[in-house]
N, C-alpha and C positions, 0 to 999 in steps of 0.2 A: 233093401226093401223090406217093409214090415209085413205082418200077417194081414190077410184080408179080414175085414170085419163083417160079421154076419148079424143081421137083425132078425131075431127069431122070437116066436111066441114063448113066454116063460110064465107058467102058472096063469094068473089073470092079468099079467102085464106083458111088456115086451122087453127083450133083453138084447144086449150087444155082446157078442162073443168073438174072440179072435179065432181064426181058422185053426183047427186042431186042438183048441182048448176044451177042457171039460167043464170049466166054470164060466159063469156069466161075468163079464167085466163090469157092466152097469145095467141097471134096469130103468124103465120109464113107463109111465101110465099109458101112453099112446104109442102107436107105431111111428107116427110122425116125429115125436120127441126122440125115440130111439134112433131113427134115421139121422137126425141132426147130430146126435152124439157120435154115431158111427162115422159120419162124414168128417167131423173134426179129427177123430183118431186117424182115419184113413189119409187125410191131408197131411198130417204130421208124419205119418209113416210111408207116404207115397204108395198106397195100396188101394185095393178095391173095397167097395161096400156091396154086399150081396144081401138083397132084401127078400125075405121069405114071406109067404102067405100064412094065415093061421093054421092051415093044414100041413105046413112044412115045405110045400113046393116053392121053388125059386120064382119070384115075381119079377125081379129086375136086378141089374148090376150097373154100377157106376165106378169108373176108374178115376183116381185122383193122383196124377203125377207119374203113372206108369205106362203112359201111352207111347207107342213107338213113333218116331218122327223120321221121315214123313210117314203119315198113316198108310197102312196097307190097303190095297184094293181101291 
């Protein structure tokens, strides 16, 4: 399983960063573009996308290929 991908504010753009990485993997002009980039990486790595708000708080999470089967609960 790969690293979770975080969509984070980066200067005046949005960045995609692997969990635990100090450097941004890719940048995008909009959050939506950054989310799409992060989704593709997460699908390839079977990991999660963690979407942050401009203030850094987590807004949403989506899993791509790492869900337990059958689902819990």
